[in-house]
BADO-352431 format. One line per field, with one value per residue (C-alpha): z, y, x; residue in one letter; chain. Coordinates in nm, 4 decimals, always signed. Last residue first. Example, Ala and Ser with C-alpha at 12.3 -4.5 7.8 and 13.67 -1.06 7.14 Angstrom:
% BADO-352431
z <- +0.7140	+0.7800
y <- -0.1060	-0.4500
x <- +1.3670	+1.2300
rest <- S	A
kette <- A	A
//
This chain:
% BADO-352431
z <- -6.0016	-5.9449	-6.1793	-6.1492	-5.7794	-5.6786	-5.3302	-5.0890	-5.0038	-4.7110	-4.4644	-4.6205	-4.7174	-4.6232	-4.9068	-5.2007	-5.3872	-5.3254	-5.4929	-5.2429	-5.1633	-5.3432	-5.7131	-5.8138	-5.5595	-5.7726	-6.0805	-5.8830	-5.8214	-6.1922	-6.2742	-6.0226	-6.1552	-6.5118	-6.4069	-6.2210	-6.5371	-6.7378	-6.4932	-6.5200	-6.8994	-6.8663	-6.6885	-6.3283	-6.2079	-5.8858	-6.0382	-6.3096	-6.0667	-5.8167	-6.0843	-6.2578	-5.9228	-5.8404	-6.1611	-6.0888	-5.7270	-5.8368	-6.0873	-5.8264	-5.5803	-5.8493	-5.9002	-5.5233	-5.5211	-5.7820	-5.5523	-5.2574	-5.4562	-5.5460	-5.1747	-5.0939	-5.3516	-5.2178	-5.3373	-5.4367	-5.7381	-5.8368	-5.7391	-5.9603	-6.2640	-6.2129	-6.2003	-6.4925	-6.7069	-6.6088	-6.6507	-7.0078	-7.1249	-6.9321	-7.0971	-7.4423	-7.3748	-7.2746	-7.6000	-7.7898	-7.6224	-7.7132	-8.0734	-8.1065	-7.9757	-8.2195	-8.5173	-8.4844	-8.2707	-8.1260	-8.0074	-7.7910	-7.6736	-7.3160	-7.4454	-7.6330	-7.3314	-7.1016	-7.3463	-7.3400	-6.9594	-6.9786	-7.2283	-7.0048	-6.7034	-6.8950	-7.0610	-6.7241	-6.5654	-6.8415	-6.8294	-6.4524	-6.4755	-6.7412	-6.5145	-6.2322	-6.4664	-6.5621	-6.9243	-7.0879	-6.8969	-6.8489	-7.2038	-7.3345	-7.1356	-7.2514	-7.6096	-7.5403	-7.3874	-7.6826	-7.8850	-7.5903	-7.4244	-7.7610	-7.8241	-7.4721	-7.5608	-7.9286	-7.8242	-7.7018	-8.0504	-8.1914	-7.9034	-7.9607	-8.3266	-8.2327	-7.9664	-8.2222	-8.1859	-8.0903	-7.9433	-7.6037	-7.4893	-7.7192	-7.7452	-7.3913	-7.2387	-7.4504	-7.3301	-6.9624	-6.8885	-7.0538	-6.9175	-6.5580	-6.5742	-6.7223	-6.5015	-6.1782	-6.3123	-6.3638	-6.0206	-5.8482	-6.0555	-5.9819	-5.6105	-5.6048	-5.7923	-5.5701	-5.2541	-5.3756	-5.4618	-5.1471	-4.8918	-4.6836	-4.7392	-4.7477	-4.3916	-4.2799	-4.3626	-4.5507	-4.3892	-4.0864	-3.9470	-3.6118	-3.5883	-3.3843	-3.6717	-3.8710	-3.6257	-3.6187	-3.9983	-4.0405	-3.7766	-3.9769	-4.2850	-4.1053	-3.9769	-4.3339	-4.4474	-4.1668	-4.2760	-4.6397	-4.5475	-4.3314	-4.6033	-4.8674	-4.6350	-4.5376	-4.9079	-5.0097	-5.2945	-5.4655	-5.4092	-5.7549	-5.8947	-5.5419	-5.4627	-5.6305	-5.4229	-5.0981	-5.1938	-5.2764	-4.9458	-4.7553	-4.9318	-4.8644	-4.4916	-4.4661	-4.6859	-4.4909	-4.1441	-4.2127	-4.3880	-4.1105	-3.8399	-4.0290	-4.0621	-4.2748	-4.1633	-4.4146	-4.5959	-4.9213	-5.2121	-5.4820	-5.8305	-6.1276	-6.4460	-6.6897	-7.0233	-7.0458	-6.7615	-6.8227	-7.1914	-7.1234	-6.8667	-7.0920	-7.3831	-7.1601	-7.0217	-7.3716	-7.4908	-7.1950	-7.2319	-7.5428	-7.3525	-7.1423	-7.4425	-7.5807	-7.3121	-7.4482	-7.7825	-8.0902	-8.3469	-8.1658	-7.8340	-7.9974	-8.1602	-7.8430	-7.6135	-7.8668	-7.8834	-7.5075	-7.4229	-7.7010	-7.5749	-7.2062	-7.2831	-7.5165	-7.2532	-6.9897	-7.2310	-7.3201	-6.9511	-6.8934	-7.1972	-7.0655	-6.7337	-6.9161	-7.1022	-6.7877	-6.6000	-6.8695	-6.6830	-6.3386	-6.4210	-6.6897	-6.5271	-6.1862	-6.3392	-6.5358	-6.2533	-5.9982	-6.2387	-6.3386	-5.9762	-5.8786	-6.1576	-6.1940	-5.8468	-5.8304	-6.1759	-6.0594	-5.7583	-5.9914	-6.2127	-5.9045	-5.8254	-6.1810	-6.1045	-5.8072	-6.0063	-6.2771	-6.0188	-5.8697	-6.2120	-6.3310	-6.5239	-6.5446	-6.8181	-6.9592	-6.6084	-6.4992	-6.8000	-6.7386	-6.3691	-6.4483	-6.7091	-6.4718	-6.1868	-6.4053	-6.5167	-6.1545	-6.0543	-6.3224	-6.2008	-5.8425	-5.9313	-6.1141	-5.8196	-5.5503	-5.2493	-4.9975	-5.2249	-5.4752	-5.1922	-5.0584	-5.3943	-5.4135	-5.0610	-5.1657	-5.4725	-5.3051	-5.2164	-5.5595	-5.7489	-5.5250	-5.5648	-5.9406	-6.0347	-5.8141	-5.9174	-6.2876	-6.2606	-5.9578	-6.1858	-6.3535	-6.0392	-6.1185	-6.4513	-6.2749	-6.3830	-6.6461	-6.7283	-7.0951	-7.0021	-6.7517	-7.0112	-7.2964	-7.0836	-6.9857	-7.3455	-7.3711	-7.0334	-7.0087	-7.1894	-6.9642	-6.6653	-6.8498	-7.0937	-6.8134	-6.6865	-7.0352	-7.1301	-6.8170	-6.9009	-7.2545	-7.1134	-6.8730	-7.1437	-7.3732	-7.1103	-7.0515	-7.4231	-7.4772	-7.1873	-7.3418	-7.6748	-7.5129	-7.2963	-6.9175
y <- +4.7893	+4.9220	+4.8143	+5.0389	+5.1117	+4.7496	+4.6994	+4.4355	+4.1844	+3.9779	+4.2597	+4.5462	+4.8440	+5.1900	+5.3529	+5.5634	+5.2822	+5.0538	+5.2947	+5.4567	+5.3272	+5.3701	+5.4536	+5.0876	+5.0644	+5.3076	+5.0928	+4.7905	+4.9779	+5.0606	+4.6900	+4.6025	+4.8785	+4.7556	+4.4005	+4.5214	+4.7012	+4.3825	+4.1839	+4.4423	+4.4136	+4.0424	+4.1225	+4.1231	+3.9101	+3.7926	+3.4587	+3.6469	+3.8696	+3.5953	+3.3467	+3.6019	+3.7029	+3.3418	+3.3075	+3.6249	+3.5239	+3.1922	+3.3643	+3.6144	+3.3341	+3.1572	+3.4689	+3.4969	+3.1481	+3.2607	+3.5367	+3.2969	+3.0522	+3.3321	+3.4097	+3.0427	+3.0356	+3.3413	+3.6976	+3.9168	+4.0548	+3.8031	+4.0138	+4.3016	+4.0826	+3.9157	+4.2490	+4.3864	+4.0811	+4.0390	+4.3980	+4.4688	+4.1342	+4.1844	+4.5204	+4.3763	+4.0844	+4.3319	+4.5184	+4.1928	+4.1453	+4.5038	+4.4605	+4.1363	+4.3189	+4.6078	+4.3762	+4.1722	+3.8763	+4.0434	+4.3961	+4.4411	+4.7947	+4.6761	+4.4288	+4.7069	+4.9407	+4.6668	+4.5852	+4.9491	+4.9362	+4.6257	+4.7958	+5.1039	+4.8931	+4.6782	+4.9761	+5.1496	+4.8296	+4.7839	+5.1444	+5.1322	+4.8180	+4.9748	+5.2757	+5.0478	+4.8616	+5.1946	+5.1796	+4.9625	+4.6381	+4.6456	+4.7707	+4.4840	+4.2339	+4.3854	+4.3481	+3.9815	+3.9303	+4.0912	+3.7741	+3.5602	+3.8045	+3.8944	+3.5244	+3.4910	+3.7509	+3.6714	+3.3178	+3.4631	+3.5493	+3.2083	+3.0349	+3.2406	+3.1386	+2.7700	+2.8065	+2.9535	+3.3139	+3.4018	+3.7403	+3.6815	+3.3277	+3.2326	+3.5660	+3.6826	+3.3496	+3.3379	+3.6896	+3.6256	+3.3224	+3.4381	+3.7864	+3.6708	+3.4615	+3.7359	+4.0112	+3.8214	+3.7123	+4.0773	+4.1687	+3.9064	+3.9992	+4.3712	+4.3085	+4.0885	+4.3375	+4.6264	+4.4221	+4.2891	+4.6381	+4.8029	+4.5464	+4.4854	+4.1113	+4.0680	+4.1994	+3.9092	+3.6720	+3.3644	+3.0281	+3.2150	+3.1845	+3.3675	+3.3019	+3.5214	+3.7311	+3.4116	+3.2795	+3.6014	+3.6300	+3.2669	+3.3019	+3.5897	+3.3662	+3.0880	+3.3304	+3.4479	+3.0877	+3.0102	+3.3049	+3.1903	+2.8324	+2.9489	+3.1860	+2.9143	+2.6616	+2.9133	+2.9404	+3.2952	+3.3125	+3.0066	+2.6376	+2.5442	+2.8694	+2.9738	+2.6503	+2.7534	+3.0731	+2.8840	+2.6160	+2.8836	+3.0607	+2.7329	+2.6488	+2.9913	+2.9606	+2.5965	+2.6435	+2.9464	+2.8053	+2.4716	+2.6166	+2.8672	+2.6029	+2.3672	+2.6177	+2.3987	+2.4170	+2.5210	+2.3470	+2.5334	+2.2963	+2.3813	+2.4643	+2.2497	+2.4533	+2.3890	+2.2600	+1.8796	+1.7644	+2.0578	+1.9759	+1.6114	+1.7011	+1.9705	+1.7251	+1.4629	+1.7135	+1.8313	+1.4719	+1.3890	+1.6713	+1.5331	+1.2120	+1.4072	+1.5008	+1.1487	+1.0269	+1.2562	+1.0804	+1.0711	+1.3188	+1.5025	+1.4950	+1.6149	+1.9108	+2.0184	+1.9907	+2.1621	+2.4597	+2.4804	+2.4484	+2.6506	+2.9999	+2.9296	+2.7381	+3.0127	+3.2767	+3.0882	+3.0293	+3.3985	+3.4947	+3.2692	+3.4215	+3.7684	+3.6820	+3.6222	+3.9527	+4.1472	+3.9905	+4.0768	+4.3343	+4.1850	+3.8398	+3.6066	+3.2761	+3.3756	+3.5174	+3.1997	+2.9554	+3.1413	+3.1739	+2.8084	+2.6944	+2.9193	+2.7792	+2.4159	+2.2637	+2.3926	+2.2497	+1.9065	+1.9314	+2.0201	+1.7215	+1.4989	+1.6556	+1.5728	+1.2201	+1.2006	+1.3526	+1.0893	+0.8097	+0.9313	+0.9826	+0.6257	+0.3996	+0.6557	+0.5714	+0.9232	+1.0707	+0.8359	+0.9274	+1.2985	+1.2696	+1.0756	+1.3334	+1.6257	+1.4414	+1.3649	+1.7281	+1.8407	+1.6091	+1.7639	+2.1120	+2.0049	+1.8950	+2.2205	+2.4191	+2.2565	+2.0581	+2.3297	+2.6309	+2.4348	+2.2762	+2.6222	+2.7282	+2.4115	+2.4734	+2.8209	+2.6743	+2.3689	+2.5309	+2.6864	+2.3681	+2.1542	+2.3955	+2.4400	+2.0765	+1.9363	+2.2178	+2.1288	+1.7564	+1.8341	+2.0292	+1.6989	+1.5916	+1.8397	+1.6626	+1.3314	+1.0479	+0.7791	+0.7844	+0.8567	+1.1256	+1.2885	+1.3053	+1.4283	+1.7155	+1.8107	+1.8067	+2.1897	+2.2786	+1.9766	+2.1220	+2.4308	+2.3034	+2.0689	+2.3555	+2.5513	+2.2672	+2.1803	+2.5453	+2.6003	+2.2931	+2.4210	+2.7570	+2.5896	+2.3567	+2.6555	+2.8995	+2.7241	+2.7014	+3.0630	+3.1778	+2.9975	+3.1684	+3.5115	+3.4811	+3.4348
x <- -8.7838	-8.4372	-8.1595	-7.8576	-7.8620	-7.9180	-8.0542	-7.9283	-8.2055	-8.0760	-8.1453	-8.3364	-8.1260	-8.2537	-8.4356	-8.3175	-8.1431	-8.4414	-8.6854	-8.9167	-9.2596	-9.5893	-9.6253	-9.6680	-9.9536	-10.1531	-10.0938	-10.2142	-10.5399	-10.5536	-10.5307	-10.8043	-11.0312	-10.9900	-11.0700	-11.3785	-11.4918	-11.4336	-11.6469	-11.9239	-11.9163	-11.9898	-12.3129	-12.4230	-12.7130	-12.5543	-12.4566	-12.2667	-12.0782	-11.9966	-11.8844	-11.6621	-11.5144	-11.4286	-11.2279	-11.0334	-10.9767	-10.8283	-10.5987	-10.4818	-10.4118	-10.2099	-9.9972	-9.9600	-9.8115	-9.5585	-9.4341	-9.4302	-9.2166	-8.9770	-8.9517	-8.8905	-8.6095	-8.4329	-8.4903	-8.1956	-8.3760	-8.6456	-8.9460	-8.8372	-8.7737	-9.1114	-9.2925	-9.0896	-9.1822	-9.5472	-9.6653	-9.5530	-9.6859	-10.0108	-10.0700	-10.0020	-10.2371	-10.5072	-10.4420	-10.4958	-10.8343	-10.9287	-10.8120	-11.0096	-11.3166	-11.2716	-11.1987	-11.5144	-11.6169	-11.9257	-11.9953	-12.3069	-12.2313	-12.1817	-11.9245	-11.7419	-11.7448	-11.6169	-11.3378	-11.2296	-11.2250	-11.0061	-10.7730	-10.7411	-10.6444	-10.3972	-10.2278	-10.1920	-10.0592	-9.8016	-9.6838	-9.6501	-9.4387	-9.2176	-9.1737	-9.0608	-8.8264	-8.6639	-8.5548	-8.2889	-8.3401	-8.7175	-8.7677	-8.5559	-8.7616	-9.0909	-8.9692	-8.8904	-9.2393	-9.4194	-9.4726	-9.5797	-9.8175	-9.9702	-10.0352	-10.1770	-10.4438	-10.5052	-10.6049	-10.9346	-11.0585	-10.9673	-11.1464	-11.4593	-11.4509	-11.4364	-11.7072	-11.9450	-12.0577	-12.4150	-12.3171	-12.4745	-12.3968	-12.1079	-11.9278	-11.9964	-11.8990	-11.5825	-11.4887	-11.5606	-11.3439	-11.0204	-11.0854	-11.1300	-10.8145	-10.5960	-10.7365	-10.6718	-10.3310	-10.2354	-10.3696	-10.1536	-9.8471	-9.8869	-9.9357	-9.6251	-9.4083	-9.5096	-9.4496	-9.1127	-8.9889	-9.1238	-8.9930	-9.3059	-9.3399	-8.9621	-8.9327	-9.1525	-8.8647	-8.9920	-8.9085	-8.7768	-8.4233	-8.4337	-8.8058	-9.0383	-9.1705	-9.2281	-9.4877	-9.6898	-9.6861	-9.7937	-10.0674	-10.2141	-10.1989	-10.3856	-10.6464	-10.7078	-10.7468	-10.9908	-11.2032	-11.1953	-11.2841	-11.5743	-11.6949	-11.6961	-11.8595	-12.1282	-12.2248	-12.3086	-12.0563	-12.1969	-12.1304	-11.9986	-11.8517	-11.7420	-11.5579	-11.2306	-11.2169	-11.2736	-11.0218	-10.7661	-10.8247	-10.7983	-10.4733	-10.3212	-10.3846	-10.2799	-9.9736	-9.8552	-9.9300	-9.7611	-9.4560	-9.3950	-9.4333	-9.2029	-8.9186	-8.6923	-8.3312	-8.0695	-7.7879	-7.7214	-7.6853	-7.4310	-7.5566	-7.4554	-7.4525	-7.7354	-7.6059	-7.6094	-7.8365	-8.0688	-8.0843	-8.1681	-8.4353	-8.5847	-8.6027	-8.7677	-9.0198	-9.1115	-9.1493	-9.3819	-9.6340	-9.8032	-9.8832	-10.1321	-10.3446	-10.3043	-10.5421	-10.8128	-10.8493	-10.6262	-10.7605	-11.0410	-10.8555	-10.5337	-10.7112	-10.8935	-10.5937	-10.3677	-10.6035	-10.6616	-10.2913	-10.1288	-10.2039	-10.1438	-9.8255	-9.7047	-9.7734	-9.5769	-9.2894	-9.2890	-9.2766	-8.9750	-8.8056	-8.8948	-8.7282	-8.4003	-8.4236	-8.5066	-8.2139	-7.9616	-7.7488	-7.8203	-7.6791	-7.8127	-7.7177	-7.8537	-8.1711	-8.2341	-8.1546	-8.3697	-8.6617	-8.6345	-8.6356	-8.9265	-9.1487	-9.0403	-9.0885	-9.4441	-9.5142	-9.4024	-9.6323	-9.9181	-9.8383	-9.8602	-10.1992	-10.3076	-10.1909	-10.4288	-10.7144	-10.6667	-10.6623	-10.9909	-11.1498	-11.0963	-10.8576	-10.5745	-10.3208	-10.2801	-10.2806	-10.0028	-9.7902	-9.8438	-9.7585	-9.4413	-9.3340	-9.3936	-9.2174	-8.9130	-8.9027	-8.9184	-8.6339	-8.4112	-8.5042	-8.4345	-8.0816	-8.0148	-8.1468	-7.9358	-8.0585	-8.1510	-8.1932	-8.4007	-8.5982	-8.6817	-8.8247	-9.0337	-9.1581	-9.2725	-9.4488	-9.6057	-9.9364	-9.9854	-9.9061	-10.1247	-10.4185	-10.3855	-10.3342	-10.6101	-10.8476	-10.8413	-10.9143	-11.1311	-11.3655	-11.4470	-11.6270	-11.9034	-11.9590	-12.0118	-11.7803	-11.8363	-11.4632	-11.5404	-11.7931	-11.5563	-11.2779	-11.4949	-11.6274	-11.2719	-11.1423	-11.1232	-10.9701	-10.7400	-10.4387	-10.4196	-10.2193	-9.9861	-9.9259	-9.7645	-9.5419	-9.4162	-9.3617	-9.1533	-8.9467	-8.8896	-8.7782	-8.5350	-8.4076	-8.3324	-8.2015	-7.8691	-7.7932	-7.8965	-7.6796	-7.3818	-7.4402	-7.4808	-7.1716	-7.1878
rest <- A	A	H	K	R	S	P	P	W	A	A	V	P	A	A	A	E	P	N	R	G	L	F	A	V	G	L	A	L	L	A	V	A	G	N	I	V	A	V	T	A	H	G	G	G	G	D	L	V	V	A	V	T	A	G	G	L	A	A	G	V	F	R	L	M	N	F	L	G	L	G	A	G	G	T	G	R	S	A	G	A	T	A	P	T	Q	T	F	A	I	G	V	G	I	A	T	V	A	A	V	L	P	V	G	A	G	H	G	G	A	I	L	A	A	L	G	L	E	A	L	G	L	A	L	L	G	L	R	L	A	R	R	P	S	W	R	E	T	L	L	G	A	L	P	A	L	L	T	M	A	L	P	L	A	V	V	V	L	G	A	V	A	A	S	T	G	A	Q	A	T	L	H	L	P	V	T	V	L	T	A	T	L	C	F	M	Q	C	L	A	A	V	S	S	R	A	F	R	P	E	V	L	L	S	P	P	I	F	P	D	A	R	R	R	E	V	L	V	F	A	V	L	G	L	V	G	A	A	A	A	A	W	V	L	P	S	T	A	G	L	T	P	V	A	S	A	A	V	L	L	L	G	A	G	T	T	L	T	L	V	G	A	R	D	L	R	T	P	R	P	P	T	R	T	V	W	R	L	G	G	A	F	A	V	V	A	F	P	I	I	V	A	F	V	A	R	W	G	L	A	D	T	V	L	G	G	V	T	P	G	A	A	Q	G	A	G	N	A	A	A	W	W	S	V	A	R	G	R	R	A	P	G	A	A	S	T	L	L	A	L	V	T	P	L	V	L	A	G	G	V	G	Q	V	A	R	F	A	V	L	V	A	L	N	P	S	L	A	A	G	A	A	G	F	A	V	V	A	M	S	V	L	F	L	R	R	R	G	F	R	D	G	L	W	G	G	I	P	L	M	L	A	C	L	V	N	F	A	V	V	V	L	A	G	G	A	I	P	A	D	L	D	A	V	I	T	A	L	P	V	N	V	L	T	N	A	I	T	S	A	F	T	G	V	V	L	P	T	A	V	L	G	L	R	T	G	G	M
kette <- A	A	A	A	A	A	A	A	A	A	A	A	A	A	A	A	A	A	A	A	A	A	A	A	A	A	A	A	A	A	A	A	A	A	A	A	A	A	A	A	A	A	A	A	A	A	A	A	A	A	A	A	A	A	A	A	A	A	A	A	A	A	A	A	A	A	A	A	A	A	A	A	A	A	A	A	A	A	A	A	A	A	A	A	A	A	A	A	A	A	A	A	A	A	A	A	A	A	A	A	A	A	A	A	A	A	A	A	A	A	A	A	A	A	A	A	A	A	A	A	A	A	A	A	A	A	A	A	A	A	A	A	A	A	A	A	A	A	A	A	A	A	A	A	A	A	A	A	A	A	A	A	A	A	A	A	A	A	A	A	A	A	A	A	A	A	A	A	A	A	A	A	A	A	A	A	A	A	A	A	A	A	A	A	A	A	A	A	A	A	A	A	A	A	A	A	A	A	A	A	A	A	A	A	A	A	A	A	A	A	A	A	A	A	A	A	A	A	A	A	A	A	A	A	A	A	A	A	A	A	A	A	A	A	A	A	A	A	A	A	A	A	A	A	A	A	A	A	A	A	A	A	A	A	A	A	A	A	A	A	A	A	A	A	A	A	A	A	A	A	A	A	A	A	A	A	A	A	A	A	A	A	A	A	A	A	A	A	A	A	A	A	A	A	A	A	A	A	A	A	A	A	A	A	A	A	A	A	A	A	A	A	A	A	A	A	A	A	A	A	A	A	A	A	A	A	A	A	A	A	A	A	A	A	A	A	A	A	A	A	A	A	A	A	A	A	A	A	A	A	A	A	A	A	A	A	A	A	A	A	A	A	A	A	A	A	A	A	A	A	A	A	A	A	A	A	A	A	A	A	A	A	A	A	A	A	A	A	A	A	A	A	A	A	A	A	A	A	A	A	A	A	A	A	A	A	A	A	A	A	A	A	A	A	A	A	A	A	A	A	A	A	A	A	A	A	A	A	A	A	A	A	A	A	A	A	A	A	A	A	A	A	A	A	A	A	A	A	A	A	A	A	A	A	A	A
//
């Protein structure tokens, strides 16, 4: 596919990714305004965030399977309609219960977007330009994360919180129209849905996500949290046992131990852990300890996703022209060192000055150079359900990062401790990136033929 044609195909896919990402982050700033206007309890407002995240994470593997089963272009168009419908319903919600329900609808729409867009982009780009295409997806994610809180706050102040959801609709409409015009129709692939595999995977992952999401409210010592986590682990063990016996499994167990997919998935999980924990910890440090205003703290934090967005294309070129596996190692090393540097600055009492901004920016650089090669590696020869699993693990990493902040701070630890844990997590992922042989040196894995030229 030529460069101009690829650009036309990528444009609606990138816009759709931005729409689904910003739908997640728009509510963070106006959340207090929303619950006050709806006369709802503050604790109930957390459901506005959790409903999106949990439904999106649980539906990701199913969304990937649906793209394979009914055609990826068709599912992308459906996803944009679902995103727009969920946004309109949220904007018109008369009470908290209805708002939470439509936030769940938005989460389902997001789950249909992520694996479908990745599959369409990498298929259109081909192996030679896979890194570049993935970097566009990564840039759209970073832009949505950067713009969401800022746009949410500004729109709420100017037009009210209901307009925050209305902002999403034009992006979804543009993506739908562009997808209808430029994205090539993809044939459906009739395949049976492994219901037992889907049930055990979504139950296990869902219970783990609920447990992690409940930690800030119930505390890490709550019996309910531990019971949900234990049940989640049992569910995932059952998933592996069920899939090993299936002739046509939902997600082949061999994929879970394929070196390239495993390295990429661990890196993505740890990267999202660090991203979430950092975006929570730095504002808390600045406002609670350094005496910085919320507005200034927000400007400092936006340096992280801004660096992710601006450097994503460079990370894509590096992934294509260098070794993707080496690029991944470089990103994780930069991320780990930047987090440890942030810990030292927080421990030293630094506020919103140049050193702290530089450390936050460096974390964004590390994430940019981790996200693109990790996603490119996971997407090589992986089916839709596998791409959904990869994205689910990203959400699990984010949930664990948020839960870790709550556990550390509730236990009397400081913000610097969280940054140290982040650095350790990134360096752990770096160690995993050295494990396993490159696909060209290992025996082929069924259904995932290795590529000698582009190994991750």
